[in-house]
C-alpha positions as a Python dict, from the first residue, in 0.01 Angstrom:
ca = {
    (1, 'M'): (0, 0, 0),
    (2, 'M'): (146, 335, -106),
    (3, 'N'): (178, 608, 156),
    (4, 'K'): (95, 966, 59),
    (5, 'D'): (467, 1053, 80),
    (6, 'S'): (598, 732, -88),
    (7, 'K'): (846, 805, -367),
    (8, 'I'): (658, 723, -689),
    (9, 'Y'): (810, 724, -1038),
    (10, 'V'): (574, 753, -1335),
    (11, 'A'): (760, 654, -1652),
    (12, 'G'): (610, 826, -1955),
    (13, 'H'): (436, 1103, -1757),
    (14, 'N'): (395, 1327, -2064),
    (15, 'G'): (201, 1062, -2258),
    (16, 'M'): (-173, 1009, -2248),
    (17, 'V'): (-165, 727, -1989),
    (18, 'G'): (123, 860, -1779),
    (19, 'S'): (-25, 1210, -1752),
    (20, 'A'): (-360, 1060, -1646),
    (21, 'I'): (-186, 855, -1375),
    (22, 'V'): (-10, 1170, -1251),
    (23, 'R'): (-345, 1356, -1238),
    (24, 'E'): (-499, 1069, -1039),
    (25, 'L'): (-207, 1047, -794),
    (26, 'I'): (-218, 1422, -730),
    (27, 'K'): (-598, 1407, -690),
    (28, 'E'): (-559, 1132, -430),
    (29, 'G'): (-301, 1331, -233),
    (30, 'Y'): (30, 1165, -328),
    (31, 'T'): (302, 1428, -290),
    (32, 'N'): (637, 1267, -375),
    (33, 'L'): (628, 1208, -751),
    (34, 'V'): (948, 1156, -950),
    (35, 'L'): (911, 1263, -1314),
    (36, 'R'): (1158, 1285, -1603),
    (37, 'T'): (1105, 1400, -1959),
    (38, 'H'): (1247, 1200, -2251),
    (39, 'K'): (1522, 1464, -2288),
    (40, 'E'): (1616, 1426, -1921),
    (41, 'L'): (1608, 1046, -1925),
    (42, 'D'): (1620, 824, -2234),
    (43, 'L'): (1464, 497, -2118),
    (44, 'I'): (1617, 311, -2414),
    (45, 'N'): (1964, 396, -2276),
    (46, 'Q'): (2050, 128, -2018),
    (47, 'N'): (2320, 334, -1845),
    (48, 'Q'): (2096, 637, -1804),
    (49, 'V'): (1816, 424, -1656),
    (50, 'A'): (2056, 245, -1419),
    (51, 'E'): (2199, 579, -1298),
    (52, 'F'): (1852, 725, -1247),
    (53, 'F'): (1733, 432, -1033),
    (54, 'E'): (2055, 427, -828),
    (55, 'L'): (2014, 799, -758),
    (56, 'E'): (1638, 820, -694),
    (57, 'K'): (1549, 468, -569),
    (58, 'P'): (1172, 505, -621),
    (59, 'E'): (958, 280, -400),
    (60, 'Y'): (678, 247, -657),
    (61, 'V'): (693, 256, -1038),
    (62, 'F'): (414, 299, -1292),
    (63, 'L'): (562, 192, -1628),
    (64, 'A'): (343, 381, -1875),
    (65, 'A'): (616, 475, -2124),
    (66, 'A'): (592, 314, -2470),
    (67, 'K'): (636, 377, -2840),
    (68, 'V'): (277, 360, -2965),
    (69, 'G'): (76, 409, -3285),
    (70, 'G'): (-209, 282, -3500),
    (71, 'I'): (-212, 28, -3785),
    (72, 'V'): (-2, 242, -4024),
    (73, 'A'): (267, 329, -3769),
    (74, 'N'): (293, -31, -3647),
    (75, 'N'): (317, -174, -3999),
    (76, 'E'): (573, 77, -4123),
    (77, 'A'): (811, 41, -3829),
    (78, 'L'): (786, -316, -3700),
    (79, 'A'): (1152, -338, -3601),
    (80, 'D'): (1149, 3, -3430),
    (81, 'F'): (835, -79, -3233),
    (82, 'M'): (982, -405, -3109),
    (83, 'Y'): (1329, -275, -3025),
    (84, 'E'): (1228, 49, -2853),
    (85, 'N'): (951, -106, -2643),
    (86, 'M'): (1159, -409, -2546),
    (87, 'M'): (1457, -195, -2446),
    (88, 'L'): (1274, 65, -2241),
    (89, 'E'): (1059, -182, -2047),
    (90, 'M'): (1345, -424, -1975),
    (91, 'N'): (1569, -137, -1862),
    (92, 'V'): (1307, 7, -1626),
    (93, 'I'): (1187, -325, -1481),
    (94, 'N'): (1541, -457, -1432),
    (95, 'S'): (1669, -138, -1268),
    (96, 'A'): (1360, -121, -1045),
    (97, 'W'): (1433, -474, -925),
    (98, 'K'): (1805, -409, -874),
    (99, 'N'): (1730, -101, -664),
    (100, 'G'): (1473, -254, -432),
    (101, 'C'): (1153, -110, -580),
    (102, 'K'): (865, -227, -356),
    (103, 'K'): (612, -258, -638),
    (104, 'L'): (602, -198, -1013),
    (105, 'E'): (298, -180, -1237),
    (106, 'F'): (348, -257, -1607),
    (107, 'L'): (104, -111, -1859),
    (108, 'G'): (46, -331, -2164),
    (109, 'S'): (-221, -343, -2432),
    (110, 'S'): (-511, -567, -2532),
    (111, 'C'): (-326, -640, -2859),
    (112, 'I'): (-126, -900, -2662),
    (113, 'Y'): (-416, -1142, -2699),
    (114, 'P'): (-460, -1380, -2995),
    (115, 'R'): (-625, -1232, -3305),
    (116, 'N'): (-909, -1485, -3295),
    (117, 'A'): (-942, -1520, -2918),
    (118, 'M'): (-1282, -1619, -2779),
    (119, 'Q'): (-1487, -1313, -2686),
    (120, 'P'): (-1495, -1149, -2441),
    (121, 'I'): (-1123, -1202, -2383),
    (122, 'K'): (-1019, -1338, -2045),
    (123, 'E'): (-672, -1280, -1899),
    (124, 'E'): (-597, -1653, -1925),
    (125, 'Y'): (-626, -1648, -2308),
    (126, 'L'): (-277, -1498, -2333),
    (127, 'L'): (-47, -1706, -2561),
    (128, 'T'): (-322, -1944, -2673),
    (129, 'G'): (-319, -1842, -3042),
    (130, 'T'): (-167, -1637, -3325),
    (131, 'L'): (-128, -1259, -3288),
    (132, 'E'): (-273, -995, -3522),
    (133, 'K'): (2, -935, -3783),
    (134, 'T'): (-49, -556, -3805),
    (135, 'N'): (71, -503, -3446),
    (136, 'E'): (265, -823, -3380),
    (137, 'A'): (592, -644, -3297),
    (138, 'Y'): (430, -422, -3033),
    (139, 'A'): (236, -717, -2889),
    (140, 'L'): (549, -933, -2858),
    (141, 'A'): (731, -654, -2676),
    (142, 'K'): (441, -609, -2433),
    (143, 'I'): (410, -983, -2372),
    (144, 'S'): (783, -991, -2290),
    (145, 'G'): (740, -709, -2039),
    (146, 'L'): (455, -874, -1851),
    (147, 'K'): (634, -1209, -1857),
    (148, 'Y'): (953, -1052, -1719),
    (149, 'C'): (747, -914, -1428),
    (150, 'E'): (596, -1259, -1375),
    (151, 'F'): (937, -1429, -1385),
    (152, 'L'): (1089, -1180, -1138),
    (153, 'N'): (800, -1252, -902),
    (154, 'K'): (860, -1626, -931),
    (155, 'Q'): (1239, -1617, -909),
    (156, 'Y'): (1301, -1328, -670),
    (157, 'G'): (971, -1277, -484),
    (158, 'T'): (903, -929, -622),
    (159, 'D'): (552, -779, -628),
    (160, 'Y'): (528, -666, -991),
    (161, 'I'): (188, -651, -1160),
    (162, 'S'): (55, -593, -1513),
    (163, 'V'): (-253, -415, -1649),
    (164, 'M'): (-384, -464, -2004),
    (165, 'P'): (-604, -174, -2119),
    (166, 'T'): (-840, -183, -2413),
    (167, 'N'): (-838, 105, -2669),
    (168, 'L'): (-777, 428, -2477),
    (169, 'Y'): (-866, 787, -2554),
    (170, 'G'): (-882, 1121, -2376),
    (171, 'P'): (-663, 1420, -2281),
    (172, 'N'): (-309, 1423, -2427),
    (173, 'D'): (-392, 1174, -2702),
    (174, 'N'): (-192, 1168, -3025),
    (175, 'Y'): (-387, 1320, -3316),
    (176, 'H'): (-122, 1263, -3584),
    (177, 'P'): (-294, 1227, -3927),
    (178, 'T'): (-147, 881, -4003),
    (179, 'H'): (21, 758, -3683),
    (180, 'S'): (-268, 788, -3438),
    (181, 'H'): (-526, 535, -3321),
    (182, 'V'): (-877, 520, -3464),
    (183, 'L'): (-1068, 749, -3227),
    (184, 'P'): (-826, 1045, -3223),
    (185, 'A'): (-776, 1001, -3598),
    (186, 'L'): (-1154, 1032, -3650),
    (187, 'I'): (-1174, 1338, -3425),
    (188, 'R'): (-905, 1514, -3627),
    (189, 'R'): (-1043, 1406, -3965),
    (190, 'F'): (-1402, 1512, -3898),
    (191, 'H'): (-1293, 1838, -3737),
    (192, 'E'): (-1078, 1931, -4040),
    (193, 'A'): (-1355, 1825, -4280),
    (194, 'K'): (-1604, 2046, -4093),
    (195, 'V'): (-1369, 2348, -4078),
    (196, 'N'): (-1274, 2315, -4446),
    (197, 'N'): (-1630, 2234, -4558),
    (198, 'I'): (-1524, 1904, -4718),
    (199, 'K'): (-1826, 1718, -4855),
    (200, 'E'): (-1713, 1362, -4776),
    (201, 'V'): (-1476, 1177, -4543),
    (202, 'V'): (-1323, 842, -4644),
    (203, 'C'): (-1259, 591, -4363),
    (204, 'W'): (-1053, 272, -4372),
    (205, 'G'): (-1203, -75, -4410),
    (206, 'D'): (-1575, -148, -4412),
    (207, 'G'): (-1666, -27, -4062),
    (208, 'S'): (-1757, -374, -3936),
    (209, 'P'): (-1487, -434, -3668),
    (210, 'L'): (-1611, -407, -3312),
    (211, 'R'): (-1406, -209, -3061),
    (212, 'E'): (-1413, -122, -2693),
    (213, 'F'): (-1300, 220, -2569),
    (214, 'L'): (-1194, 327, -2220),
    (215, 'Y'): (-1152, 689, -2112),
    (216, 'V'): (-793, 730, -1993),
    (217, 'D'): (-880, 889, -1656),
    (218, 'D'): (-1087, 581, -1573),
    (219, 'L'): (-781, 366, -1648),
    (220, 'A'): (-564, 588, -1425),
    (221, 'E'): (-806, 538, -1137),
    (222, 'L'): (-779, 160, -1187),
    (223, 'C'): (-397, 176, -1205),
    (224, 'V'): (-368, 350, -868),
    (225, 'F'): (-635, 119, -722),
    (226, 'L'): (-446, -193, -837),
    (227, 'M'): (-113, -65, -706),
    (228, 'N'): (-275, -50, -362),
    (229, 'N'): (-506, -352, -382),
    (230, 'Y'): (-376, -622, -619),
    (231, 'S'): (-86, -864, -625),
    (232, 'G'): (-52, -1158, -862),
    (233, 'N'): (120, -1296, -1170),
    (234, 'E'): (-185, -1283, -1395),
    (235, 'T'): (-248, -955, -1572),
    (236, 'V'): (-567, -754, -1510),
    (237, 'N'): (-781, -641, -1804),
    (238, 'A'): (-894, -277, -1811),
    (239, 'G'): (-1201, -194, -2016),
    (240, 'T'): (-1573, -119, -2010),
    (241, 'G'): (-1707, -456, -2122),
    (242, 'K'): (-1901, -270, -2396),
    (243, 'E'): (-1827, -255, -2769),
    (244, 'I'): (-1924, -46, -3070),
    (245, 'S'): (-1870, -100, -3444),
    (246, 'I'): (-1624, 133, -3617),
    (247, 'K'): (-1914, 241, -3842),
    (248, 'E'): (-2126, 344, -3541),
    (249, 'L'): (-1823, 510, -3383),
    (250, 'T'): (-1763, 727, -3691),
    (251, 'K'): (-2128, 838, -3686),
    (252, 'L'): (-2100, 925, -3317),
    (253, 'V'): (-1777, 1125, -3365),
    (254, 'A'): (-1926, 1308, -3667),
    (255, 'K'): (-2235, 1396, -3460),
    (256, 'I'): (-2033, 1527, -3163),
    (257, 'I'): (-1809, 1738, -3389),
    (258, 'G'): (-2101, 1860, -3597),
    (259, 'Y'): (-1989, 1724, -3934),
    (260, 'N'): (-2284, 1672, -4169),
    (261, 'G'): (-2109, 1549, -4486),
    (262, 'E'): (-2101, 1197, -4629),
    (263, 'I'): (-1898, 911, -4479),
    (264, 'K'): (-1749, 665, -4732),
    (265, 'W'): (-1556, 342, -4675),
    (266, 'D'): (-1236, 233, -4852),
    (267, 'T'): (-1257, -147, -4840),
    (268, 'S'): (-912, -185, -5000),
    (269, 'K'): (-766, -80, -4662),
    (270, 'P'): (-729, -325, -4369),
    (271, 'N'): (-989, -361, -4095),
    (272, 'G'): (-748, -492, -3832),
    (273, 'T'): (-874, -742, -3574),
    (274, 'P'): (-1245, -819, -3631),
    (275, 'R'): (-1344, -802, -3266),
    (276, 'K'): (-1158, -722, -2946),
    (277, 'L'): (-1370, -708, -2631),
    (278, 'L'): (-1210, -762, -2292),
    (279, 'D'): (-1362, -961, -2010),
    (280, 'V'): (-1340, -714, -1719),
    (281, 'S'): (-1497, -935, -1451),
    (282, 'K'): (-1164, -964, -1267),
    (283, 'A'): (-1129, -586, -1220),
    (284, 'K'): (-1496, -566, -1119),
    (285, 'A'): (-1450, -843, -862),
    (286, 'L'): (-1160, -646, -714),
    (287, 'G'): (-1394, -347, -676),
    (288, 'W'): (-1340, -126, -983),
    (289, 'T'): (-1566, -28, -1269),
    (290, 'Y'): (-1539, 242, -1536),
    (291, 'K'): (-1726, 574, -1499),
    (292, 'T'): (-1714, 762, -1829),
    (293, 'E'): (-1959, 668, -2105),
    (294, 'L'): (-1830, 688, -2462),
    (295, 'E'): (-2028, 992, -2581),
    (296, 'T'): (-1927, 1194, -2272),
    (297, 'G'): (-1565, 1085, -2313),
    (298, 'I'): (-1548, 1179, -2682),
    (299, 'K'): (-1685, 1527, -2599),
    (300, 'L'): (-1409, 1567, -2337),
    (301, 'A'): (-1148, 1438, -2585),
    (302, 'Y'): (-1270, 1683, -2853),
    (303, 'D'): (-1243, 1970, -2604),
    (304, 'D'): (-884, 1863, -2537),
    (305, 'F'): (-814, 1851, -2912),
    (306, 'L'): (-950, 2205, -2958),
    (307, 'N'): (-766, 2348, -2659),
    (308, 'N'): (-432, 2176, -2714),
    (309, 'K'): (-304, 2318, -3042),
    (310, 'M'): (46, 2170, -3013),
    (311, 'R'): (-91, 1816, -2989),
    (312, 'A'): (-353, 1874, -3258),
    (313, 'E'): (-85, 1995, -3503),
    (314, 'R'): (154, 1698, -3462),
}
């Protein structure tokens, strides 16, 4: 259990997930946060990470740093995604262990599960089938991170846990035109179409895939809750237990933004995984459930997009 003055390091605090965790920790009264920007600490550099942990010796670590992106980014840079994610997570987890970190929480992704896993996806389905090819490199890196935590627990008696969130969205998201995930990409595309009075917007695939979306502040609440209330080798899924088709999602985003043009579908482009719904009964049994409904969350995300010009222009 973290004390209010426990030394807590949030890796990746400028990202969407890390910044949400910082907001939640501050809201709950934690006062001793250790934060480093990428310029101050390159997590891919083993020596820098080792020196940082030897100097600071954080008691608790939230590992939310990652190289992330949507289908295009993952496909174009498979080697980069694997190398950078593997290096940063191994460096942080290993240095945390070597420097007596009391507890570490590793943030993964629902893409770790098999492409054709039974739905909804239970934590135990990990490594029971073939991964989705479009994000295989990222998934393999994340699986390695959670397994390293598990193996440290088994070999050295550490208390390192893993959380696997579904698709996330919210403040500090990445709205890059080609390297972002589906929801922020739609927000940007419909906003620009509305502003520029473009008559139609073309979306990838046929709109049939089903997706689940979790507002990032809800995830942050779960992350802090689990750090204080959960220990175990099995990962914990983080989601809403609800899904929506990409077609329905695009209509919802268009409505919220106020775009009234036509939506067309380019079926020559990939759909990605057909369905990806997490079983969240484990988190519920521990005492957590999400709070933010999708329409409310998208409105909050759109406000962030409008008020955060730097991020919107990336």
